N, C-alpha and C positions, 0 to 999 in steps of 0.2 A: 486902127491899130493901137490907139491910145487907151480905149477901154481895155483892151486885153492886157496891156501893161499894167494898168491900175489894178485889173482883177487878179493878175500873177504877183503883183508885188506885196499884196497882204500875206499870202502864204510863205513868201520869201523872207518877209519881215518876222513873222512868228517863228520859223525854222532858225532864222539867224540869232533871235532872242533866246531861244533854247539852247542853241550852240554856246552863246555868250555865258548864260547861267550855268551850263555844265562846265565850261572851263573855269569860271569863277569859282564854283564849288570845288573843284579839284585843285585849284591853286590854293585855296584857304586851308584845305585839308593838309596840303603838303607844307605850307608855310603858315602856321598858326602865329597869331599875334602874342606877344609877350603878356603876362598878366599885368593888369593896371595895379599900381600901388595905391591908388585912389578907392579901388574896391576894397582892399584889405582894411585900409583906414577907416572906411564906412562901416564895416563889419566890426572892427573894434569899438568904434563910438557907439554903434548901435547896442554891443554887448555890455558896454558901460552904462548906457541909459538903462538897459533892461535891470542891470544889477541895482541901479539906484532906486528904480521903481519897485522891485522886489524888496528891498531893505525898507522902503517907506510903508509897504503893504505890511510887513512883519512888525514894524514899530507901531504902526496904527492898531494892529490887532493885539498887541501885547498891552498897549496903553487901554484898550476897550476891555480885555479880558484877563489882564494880569491880576487884578484884585482877586478874582475868583480862585486863582492858584495860590496867591500869597497868604490869604486869610485862612486860618485853621479853621475846622468846624467846631464852633463852640456849643451848639445846641445839639443834644442827643436826637436820634431819630425817634420820632413819636411812636412808632409801632413797635418799639424795642428791637434787641437783637434778632437777627436771623434764626429760623427754626433749628437749623443745624448746629448751632453754637449754643451750648448749655452754660459754659462758664466762663472763667476769664481767660484771656488767650494765654497759651503757653510761653514758657520763657526761653525754651530752647527749640530749636527746629528739630522735627522728628528725623531729618536727614542727618546721617554720621558726617562729622566734620572730616575735612580732606587736608591734613597738615602739610602734604606734598605739593599743594597747588600753590602757585606764586600769587601773592597778594597784589602785586602791580601788572602794568601791561607789558612787561618785558618778556620776551620769549622763554619758555621753560626749557630747561636743559634736556637734550635728547635722552630717550629712554634706553636702556642696556640691550644690546642685541641678544636675541634668543638663540640657544644653540639646539640643533636637532639630533 
């Protein structure tokens, strides 16, 4: 009789474990834990670290490549001007000027309503 009880106890334990897992899952879905402030703090600290790292990368890149952009080109192109450009550059743009446009970034005044 002892062997039969031992053989039947294994499925009972597995079945009991499944019931416990299902009830635990149901309970956790019905009663979720409140969000931890430590996870939000860790996310903020990681964001700050990432911003510092990005700033360092930008500063290193500017230190390495900044002189290329700051120095004007003093030597002319040895091949001469491109084939499409025959003379000196024009003084004025071929596009007509638009005096009604705003020179700053402020919003433009609304247009007048059209009548039909």
